C-alpha positions in Angstrom: 135.9 58.7 92.9 135.3 57.8 88.9 135.9 54.5 87.6 139.3 55.2 85.9 143.0 54.1 86.3 146.0 56.5 86.7 146.7 56.4 82.6 142.9 58.7 82.3 144.4 60.9 84.8 147.9 61.0 82.8 145.6 62.0 79.8 143.5 64.8 81.8 146.5 66.4 83.9 148.3 66.5 80.1 145.8 67.8 78.4 145.3 70.3 81.0 148.7 71.5 80.9 148.5 72.3 77.0 145.3 73.8 77.4 146.4 76.5 80.4 150.0 77.0 77.9 148.2 77.6 75.0 145.7 79.8 76.2 148.4 81.7 78.5 150.6 82.3 75.4 147.2 83.8 73.3 146.2 86.1 75.8 149.7 87.5 76.2 150.6 87.7 72.4 147.0 89.2 72.2 146.9 91.8 75.5 147.1 95.4 74.7 150.1 97.8 75.3 149.8 99.6 78.9 148.6 103.0 77.6 145.8 101.6 75.0 142.3 101.8 76.6 140.6 101.1 73.2 142.4 98.0 73.0 142.1 97.0 76.5 138.4 97.6 76.5 137.1 96.6 73.1 139.9 95.0 71.3 140.6 98.1 68.5 137.1 96.7 67.4 139.1 94.3 65.3 137.3 91.5 65.6 134.9 90.0 62.6 131.8 89.3 63.2 132.0 85.9 63.1 134.9 85.7 65.4 132.9 88.8 67.8 129.8 86.4 67.7 131.6 83.2 69.2 133.4 85.6 71.6 129.5 86.7 73.0 128.2 83.0 72.7 131.4 81.8 74.9 130.8 84.1 77.6 127.2 83.5 77.3 127.1 79.8 77.6 129.0 79.7 81.2 129.6 76.6 83.4 126.4 76.5 85.0 124.7 76.5 81.5 127.0 73.3 80.6 127.3 71.6 83.9 123.5 72.7 85.9 121.2 72.9 83.2 122.5 69.3 81.7 122.1 68.2 85.4 118.5 69.1 85.4 118.0 68.0 82.2 118.6 64.3 83.4 117.5 65.2 87.1 113.9 66.8 86.0 113.1 66.4 82.8 110.8 68.9 81.6 111.7 71.5 83.8 115.3 71.5 82.5 114.4 71.4 78.8 112.5 74.6 79.5 115.4 76.2 81.5 117.3 75.2 78.4 115.4 77.3 75.6 114.9 80.2 77.9 118.5 80.5 78.0 118.5 80.5 74.3 115.7 82.9 74.1 117.1 85.6 76.2 119.7 86.0 73.7 117.2 86.3 71.2 115.8 88.8 72.9 118.7 90.8 73.4 119.6 90.5 70.0 115.9 92.1 68.5 115.9 94.4 71.4 119.0 96.0 72.7 122.0 94.9 71.1 121.7 97.7 68.1 121.3 100.9 70.7 123.3 99.2 73.2 126.7 99.0 70.5 125.4 102.6 69.7 125.0 104.1 73.2 128.1 102.6 74.7 131.7 103.2 74.6 133.4 100.6 77.3 130.8 99.8 79.8 127.5 99.8 80.9 128.0 102.6 82.9 128.6 104.9 79.4 125.4 103.7 78.1 123.8 104.8 81.3 125.3 107.9 81.6 124.6 109.2 77.9 121.8 110.9 79.1 122.3 111.0 82.9 125.7 112.6 83.0 127.7 112.9 86.6 129.3 110.3 88.9 125.7 109.2 90.5 124.7 107.2 87.8 128.6 105.4 87.2 129.0 104.6 90.8 125.3 102.7 90.7 126.4 101.0 87.6 129.5 99.8 88.9 127.7 99.1 92.1 125.5 96.7 90.1 128.0 95.3 88.1 129.8 94.0 91.1 126.4 93.0 92.4 125.7 90.7 89.4 129.4 89.0 88.7 130.5 88.5 92.1 127.9 85.8 93.4 128.7 84.3 89.8 132.2 84.4 90.1 131.8 82.9 93.2 129.3 79.8 92.1 132.0 78.9 89.4 134.8 79.2 92.1 133.4 76.8 94.3 131.8 74.6 91.9 135.7 74.2 89.8 136.9 72.9 93.3 134.3 69.9 93.2 134.3 69.2 89.8 138.5 69.3 89.5 139.0 66.7 91.9 136.1 64.7 90.9 137.6 64.6 87.4 141.4 64.3 88.5 140.2 61.2 91.2 141.9 63.0 94.1 140.6 62.8 97.6 137.6 65.1 98.0 138.6 67.0 101.0 139.0 70.5 101.5 142.6 71.3 100.9 142.6 69.6 97.6 139.2 71.5 96.8 141.0 75.0 98.1 143.7 74.5 95.9 142.0 74.0 92.9 140.0 77.0 93.5 143.2 78.9 93.8 144.7 77.7 90.9 141.3 78.5 88.6 141.4 82.1 90.5 145.2 82.8 89.6 145.0 81.9 86.0 141.5 84.1 85.8 143.0 87.0 86.8 146.0 86.6 84.6 143.6 86.1 81.5 141.6 89.1 82.4 144.4 91.2 83.5 146.9 90.1 80.8 144.6 89.5 78.0 141.8 92.6 77.8 139.2 92.2 75.7 141.1 90.7 72.8 142.9 88.1 74.5 139.6 87.3 77.0 137.5 87.1 73.5 139.9 84.8 71.7 139.9 82.5 74.7 135.9 82.4 74.5 136.5 81.3 70.9 138.7 78.3 72.0 136.3 77.4 74.6 133.1 77.8 72.3 135.2 75.7 69.4 135.7 72.6 71.8 132.5 73.1 73.6 130.9 72.2 70.2 133.0 69.6 69.0 133.1 67.6 72.2 129.1 68.2 72.4 128.6 67.2 69.3 130.5 64.2 69.9 128.6 62.9 73.0 125.1 63.8 71.7 125.9 61.4 68.5 126.9 58.7 70.8 123.9 58.9 72.8 121.8 58.9 69.7 123.6 55.9 68.4 123.0 54.0 71.8 119.3 54.2 70.7 119.6 53.5 66.9 119.5 57.1 66.2 115.9 57.2 67.8 114.9 60.2 69.9 111.8 58.4 71.4 113.6 55.5 72.7 116.2 57.8 74.0 113.0 59.4 75.8 111.4 56.3 77.3 114.7 55.5 78.5 115.5 58.5 80.3 111.7 58.0 81.9 112.8 54.4 83.0 116.4 55.6 83.9 114.9 59.1 86.3 112.6 57.1 88.3 110.1 59.0 87.5 108.3 57.3 84.6 105.8 59.9 82.6 106.5 62.4 85.5 110.0 63.0 83.6 107.9 65.1 80.7 105.7 66.6 83.2 106.4 70.4 84.7 107.3 70.1 88.7 110.0 67.8 89.1 112.5 71.2 90.0 110.2 73.5 91.9 107.1 71.0 92.9 103.4 71.0 90.7 101.4 73.4 93.6 100.1 76.5 92.0 102.4 78.6 94.2 105.6 76.2 92.8 104.0 76.8 89.0 103.9 80.7 89.7 108.0 80.1 90.9 108.6 77.7 88.0 107.2 81.0 85.4 108.6 83.4 87.2 112.2 81.5 86.8 111.6 81.5 83.1 110.9 84.8 82.8 113.9 86.1 85.4 116.1 83.8 83.0 114.8 85.7 79.8 114.8 89.0 80.7 118.3 88.9 82.9 120.8 86.4 81.5 121.8 88.1 78.5 121.8 91.4 80.3 124.1 90.7 82.9 127.3 93.1 82.3 130.1 90.5 81.2 127.7 90.2 78.2 126.9 93.3 77.6 130.4 94.0 77.2 130.9 92.4 74.3 128.8 94.3 72.1 131.0 97.4 72.9 133.4 95.4 70.5 131.8 95.5 67.4 133.0 97.4 64.4 129.7 99.2 63.6 125.9 98.5 63.4 125.9 95.5 60.6 128.7 94.2 62.6 126.7 93.9 65.6 124.1 92.2 63.7 126.6 89.9 62.0 128.1 88.8 65.5 124.5 88.4 67.1 123.2 86.1 64.4 126.3 84.3 64.9 125.5 84.5 68.6 122.1 83.0 68.5 123.1 80.5 66.1 125.7 79.1 68.1 123.8 79.3 71.6 120.8 77.7 70.0 122.8 74.6 68.5 124.4 74.1 72.2 120.9 74.4 74.1 119.7 71.7 71.6 122.9 69.7 72.4 122.6 70.0 76.0 118.8 68.5 75.8 120.5 65.4 74.1 123.1 65.3 76.4 121.1 65.4 79.3 118.5 63.2 78.5 121.2 60.6 77.3 122.5 60.8 80.9 118.9 60.4 82.4 118.9 57.3 80.1 122.2 55.9 80.7 123.7 56.5 84.0 120.6 57.0 85.8 119.1 59.6 88.5 120.4 57.3 91.4 123.8 57.4 90.4 123.7 60.8 88.9 122.8 62.2 92.5 125.0 59.9 94.6 127.7 62.1 93.1 126.6 65.0 93.1 122.9 65.8 94.4 122.2 68.8 91.3 123.5 66.6 88.6 126.8 69.1 87.9 128.6 65.9 87.0 126.3 64.1 85.0 127.8 64.7 81.7 131.0 63.4 82.9 129.2 60.3 84.2 128.0 60.0 80.6 131.2 60.1 78.9 132.4 57.6 81.2 129.3 55.4 79.9 129.5 55.9 76.5 133.2 55.5 76.3 133.0 51.8 77.1 135.4 49.9 79.2 137.2 52.2 81.9 140.7 50.8 80.3 139.8 51.1 76.9 141.5 53.9 74.7 138.1 55.1 73.2 137.0 55.7 77.4 140.1 57.6 77.8 140.1 59.9 74.8 136.2 60.6 75.4 136.8 61.3 78.8 139.5 63.7 78.6 137.6 65.6 75.8 134.9 66.1 78.4 137.2 67.0 81.0 139.0 69.1 78.9 135.9 71.1 78.1 134.8 71.5 81.2 138.3 73.0 82.5 138.1 75.7 79.7 135.0 76.1 80.5 135.4 76.9 84.0 138.7 79.0 82.8 137.0 81.3 80.4 133.8 82.0 82.1 135.4 83.5 85.2 137.7 85.5 82.9 134.7 87.4 81.2 133.7 88.0 84.4 136.5 89.2 86.4 137.3 91.9 83.0 133.7 92.7 83.0 133.9 93.9 86.9 137.4 95.0 86.6 136.3 97.2 83.6 133.5 98.8 85.6 135.8 99.6 88.8 138.7 101.2 86.7 136.8 103.3 84.0 133.1 104.0 86.1 134.6 104.6 89.8 138.1 105.4 89.1 138.2 107.7 85.8 135.2 109.7 87.2 136.3 110.2 90.6 139.2 112.0 88.8 139.4 116.0 88.4 137.9 115.9 85.1 136.1 112.5 84.8 138.9 111.3 82.9 142.3 109.4 84.1 145.0 109.0 82.3 145.3 106.3 79.7 148.4 104.3 81.3 146.7 105.4 85.0 143.3 103.8 83.9 145.1 101.0 82.6 147.1 99.6 85.5 144.0 100.6 87.7 142.2 98.0 85.5 144.6 95.3 86.2 144.8 95.9 90.2 140.9 95.4 89.7 141.3 92.5 87.9 143.8 91.2 90.9 141.2 92.6 93.4 138.0 91.2 92.0 139.6 87.8 91.8 141.5 87.7 95.4 137.8 88.4 97.0 136.0 85.9 94.7 138.7 83.3 95.9 138.5 84.1 99.5 134.5 84.0 99.2 134.8 80.6 96.8 137.3 79.1 99.2 135.1 80.2 102.7 131.6 78.9 101.1 133.1 75.6 98.9 131.1 73.6 102.0 127.7 75.0 101.1 125.4 74.9 98.3 125.5 78.1 96.6 123.7 77.6 93.7 121.2 80.3 94.6 123.8 82.9 93.8 123.2 82.0 90.3 119.7 82.9 90.7 120.7 85.6 92.9 122.6 87.2 90.1 120.5 86.7 86.9 117.3 88.0 89.4 119.7 91.1 89.6 120.2 91.3 86.1 116.5 91.2 85.2 115.4 93.3 88.3 118.0 96.1 88.1 120.0 96.1 84.6 117.5 95.6 82.4 114.9 97.9 83.6 117.9 101.1 83.3 119.3 99.9 79.8 115.8 99.7 78.4 114.3 103.0 80.2 117.9 104.4 79.0 117.8 103.3 75.3 113.6 103.6 74.9 112.3 106.5 77.1 113.3 110.1 77.1 111.7 111.0 80.0 114.1 109.0 81.9 115.9 110.7 84.7 118.8 110.6 87.5 116.5 109.5 90.3 114.7 107.2 87.7 118.1 105.5 87.0 118.9 105.3 90.8 115.9 103.9 91.7 115.6 101.4 89.1 119.7 100.1 89.6 119.7 100.4 93.7 115.6 99.8 94.1 116.2 96.6 91.8 118.6 95.1 92.7 117.8 95.5 96.7 114.4 93.9 96.1 116.1 90.7 94.4 118.5 90.5 97.2 116.3 91.2 100.2 113.7 88.5 98.4 116.4 86.2 97.6 117.4 86.1 101.6 114.5 85.3 103.1 113.3 83.3 100.1 112.8 78.9 100.9 116.1 78.5 98.3 118.0 79.6 101.7 116.4 78.1 104.5 113.4 76.5 105.2 113.7 73.5 102.7 115.6 70.4 102.6 117.7 71.2 99.5 118.2 75.5 100.8 121.6 76.8 101.9 120.8 76.5 105.5 118.3 73.3 105.4 118.1 73.6 109.5 117.5 76.7 109.7 114.0 78.4 108.5 113.3 82.3 108.4 111.8 82.3 105.1 108.9 84.2 104.2 108.9 84.7 100.4 107.7 81.6 98.8 109.6 81.1 96.0 113.0 80.4 94.8 113.2 83.0 92.2 112.3 86.3 92.8 111.8 87.7 89.5 107.7 87.6 89.7 108.2 90.5 92.5 111.3 92.0 91.7 111.0 92.5 88.1 108.0 94.5 88.2 109.2 96.4 91.2 112.7 97.3 88.8 110.3 98.9 86.4 107.7 100.8 88.7 110.2 102.5 90.7 112.4 103.4 88.0 109.3 105.0 86.3 108.1 107.1 89.6 111.5 108.4 90.3 111.5 109.6 86.6 107.8 110.9 87.6 108.7 112.6 90.5 111.8 113.8 89.4 109.8 115.9 86.4 107.8 117.5 89.2 110.6 118.5 91.5 113.5 119.2 89.2 111.8 120.4 85.7 115.1 121.7 85.1 116.8 119.0 85.2 114.4 116.4 83.6 114.5 118.9 80.2 117.8 118.3 80.4 118.0 114.5 80.2 115.2 114.6 77.7 117.4 116.9 75.8 120.5 114.8 76.0 118.2 111.7 74.9 117.1 113.4 72.0 119.9 114.8 70.8 121.4 111.5 70.3 117.9 109.5 69.6 118.6 109.1 65.7 122.2 107.9 66.3 121.0 105.6 69.0 117.7 104.2 67.1 118.8 104.1 63.7 122.6 104.2 63.8 122.2 107.7 61.9 124.8 110.8 62.4 
């Protein structure tokens, strides 16, 4: 429970109501017509580079980035700093390597990119399966976390009933945003989120530095003391350990984040809404600048939480530190009953709330779009459904995905499901990244290679994660009282990423030997679009 009275809770409730009303109104007004696929999937390509860049940054910065990364910094210091830098580097990699080819190759979904050189139902079904495998874990983590966070913010009893009600409320809003708003509506929601997020984080970071006379060195020294770990706060090892295998695990986690986060389907989907190649370049420049700025602010805020709140107080409320930024706002605001404390806490609570809503809405839209466009439309007789029918399917797919996510989140709300975030990123790095890079840059990539990369990479990440020490065998595992792990790491990237690339290459080479005609067809399709794909030439 927090330290504020009923006046602050009323202020927070009023702010939440205003945010929901405003964002719902914007989504309804910006939503597409029932038979307008281009508007639903891309918003008519009408967003300026600046607005699209903010929308990309908004989709990229999830509630996990805001809350979990801040908590890891507050509790583990150096390990959290590296994670924040890796998060920013992932978007830089997307900007320089994949953004322009993806914009040139894609239309609405990842399935469009992959089916460009490997046409047919199998490629689109595989793209849809992997999209769901990467987005559903993220949705479950965000929604299950929403229950605990909102009960803490609103200072209500932390029972299962209250948390379930919060999960259902956030999940229902998520469905409405995705179903009614489409790409343009959710983009406006992301823009509102990123403005509130940056503005509030700048204020909190400035207040932290002001407490220490604007001296970063003083903040670090106080953080070392507040963490209770001393000099170890600025050394690698507090999060995963210091043994040789733990250091490999740490390195593998950073590689996975760099390769996987920016390749997640709800991030790449935003690139298709850019007007042209120059627009996608400028959009990515705005997105990278925004995300980099935010990651620097998160480092300050997380370090400030360690210095002013202390790791013991943070872990007493949440062992993973996800409430660190909320507790920091309580300390920075002064006396609990003061106007400054009420305003600051309400602002940070509103930031967390809008971040939760917008993050899950974007993921739901990506999953529903893949179901409607890659699965349903491809299953029709000519591989293309009527626009009104596909729109209807997309709306109901949003309802289905949201309902499943709400149900799963309710079932696992008492579990430590943070491992699902790692799983989703590992699938992005081990399945989506190999499939996209091979499809965009290798003319010898074939259907067998594509299916092997998508299914093989995702399966490898899933199997290793199930039998890793993140799931069993350690006190911090999902099942701490069981031990069936044989994989000694908490992140699968060091094994599953090379595996995804290897099986994609092997599948294509075997395909070349067995079916020369099909391989020549894939190569010809690639060569026909290579100039436009890589250089935007007609």
